[in-house]
C-alpha positions in Angstrom: 2.3 -6.4 -16.4 -1.2 -5.9 -17.2 -2.4 -7.8 -13.9 -0.1 -5.8 -11.8 -1.6 -2.3 -13.0 -5.0 -3.2 -10.9 -3.0 -3.8 -7.6 -0.5 -1.0 -7.9 -3.5 1.4 -8.4 -5.2 0.0 -5.3 -2.1 0.3 -3.1 -1.6 3.8 -4.6 -4.8 4.7 -3.8 -5.0 3.4 -0.2 -1.6 4.9 0.5 -3.0 8.5 -0.9 -5.9 7.9 1.5 -3.6 8.7 4.3 -3.7 12.3 3.2 -7.5 12.6 3.8 -8.2 13.7 7.5 -8.9 10.8 9.7 -8.7 9.7 13.4 -5.4 8.9 14.9 -4.2 5.7 13.3 -7.1 5.2 11.2 -5.2 4.7 7.9 -4.8 2.2 5.4 -1.1 1.4 5.8 -1.3 -2.2 7.4 -4.0 -3.0 4.7 -1.5 -1.6 2.1 1.4 -3.8 3.5 -0.8 -6.7 3.7 -2.1 -6.4 0.1 1.2 -5.7 -1.3 2.3 -9.0 -0.1 -1.0 -10.7 -1.3 -1.0 -9.1 -4.8 2.1 -9.7 -6.2 4.1 -12.6 -7.1 7.5 -10.8 -6.9 8.5 -9.6 -3.5 10.6 -6.7 -5.0 7.5 -5.3 -6.8 5.6 -5.8 -3.3 8.3 -4.0 -1.6 8.7 -1.3 -4.1 5.2 -0.5 -4.7 4.8 -0.3 -0.8 7.8 1.9 -0.2 6.9 4.4 -3.1 3.5 4.8 -1.9 4.6 5.4 1.5 7.2 7.9 0.4 4.5 9.7 -1.6 2.1 10.2 1.2 5.2 11.2 3.6 6.3 14.0 1.1 2.9 15.5 2.0 2.6 14.6 5.4 6.0 15.2 6.3 8.9 12.8 7.7 9.5 12.0 11.4 12.1 10.5 13.3 10.1 7.2 13.9 9.7 6.6 10.1 12.3 3.7 10.1 10.5 1.7 12.3 7.1 2.7 10.5 8.7 1.2 7.3 10.6 -1.8 8.5 7.3 -2.9 10.3 5.5 -2.4 7.3 8.1 -4.4 5.2 8.0 -7.3 7.7 4.2 -7.3 7.1 4.5 -7.5 3.8 7.0 -10.0 3.7 5.2 -12.3 5.8 1.9 -12.0 3.9 3.9 -12.5 0.4 4.9 -16.1 2.1 1.4 -16.9 3.0 -0.6 -14.7 0.5 -2.1 -18.0 -1.2 -3.6 -18.6 2.1 -5.4 -15.0 2.6 -9.1 -15.4 2.2 -12.3 -13.6 3.5 -12.4 -16.0 6.4 -9.1 -15.5 8.0 -8.4 -11.7 6.9 -9.6 -11.0 10.1 -7.0 -12.8 12.1 -4.2 -11.6 9.5 -5.6 -7.9 9.9 -5.2 -8.4 13.8 -1.5 -9.8 13.2 -0.5 -7.2 10.9 -1.8 -4.7 13.3 -0.1 -6.2 16.2 3.1 -6.3 14.5 3.1 -2.5 13.5 1.9 -1.8 17.0 4.9 -3.7 18.6 7.8 -2.2 16.3 6.3 1.5 15.8 5.7 1.8 19.5 9.3 0.4 20.4 10.6 2.9 18.2 8.5 5.9 19.7 9.7 4.6 23.2 13.6 4.2 22.0 13.7 7.6 19.8 11.3 9.7 21.7 11.6 11.5 24.9 8.3 11.1 26.6 9.3 7.7 28.2 12.3 6.8 30.3 14.8 4.5 29.0 14.0 1.7 31.2 11.6 -1.2 31.5 9.0 1.1 33.1 9.3 3.4 30.3 8.5 0.7 27.7 5.5 -0.6 29.5 4.1 2.6 29.9 5.0 3.4 26.1 2.9 0.3 25.3 -0.2 0.7 27.5 -0.6 4.3 26.6 -0.6 3.3 22.8 -3.2 0.8 23.4 -6.3 3.1 22.6 -4.5 3.7 19.1 -4.4 -0.2 18.5 -8.4 -0.3 18.1 -8.1 2.2 15.2 -5.4 0.5 13.6 -7.1 -2.8 13.6 -10.3 -1.4 12.7 -9.0 0.9 9.8 -7.1 -2.6 8.6 -10.3 -4.3 8.3 -12.1 -1.6 6.5 -9.6 -1.0 3.9 -8.4 -4.6 3.6 -11.8 -6.4 2.4 -12.9 -4.2 -0.1 -9.7 -3.8 -1.7 -9.4 -7.7 -2.0 -13.2 -8.1 -3.2 -12.4 -5.4 -5.8 -9.0 -7.1 -6.8 -10.7 -10.5 -7.1 -13.8 -9.3 -8.9 -11.8 -7.2 -11.5 -9.0 -9.6 -11.9 -11.3 -12.5 -13.1 -12.4 -10.1 -16.3 -9.0 -9.4 -17.0 
């Protein structure tokens, strides 16, 4: 349990960073999903830590109708990185950050299209939704990189001393 205090603390800090004012989609949530899958040897602890940290932040930010798609995308990302966690290193984290951001982009924007009223419920509407969301993808990917690398560095640096 002692080794799990550090990753749980890091994930909670990252999730609470969502409460700090930030540019659109520049949050640590994809990094949280990747890291929860990477840090823990138990998938249930990974999911529980991720969900609790998201719920804590969402209590303050407010819940929205697309929350199901956001949480599902994060659980998929977490599960994926739980399965390949031992392969994560500084070199391939850029690719994994892109992959996690892309999964989030596809699933969350599908929810925006499906549940929202901004787009027609046809092929043209979903294409328009994805096209208009492209500018937000850059912030998602960049924030995932910015939050992932220092977190893994801290985890590896401190864990060696435990």
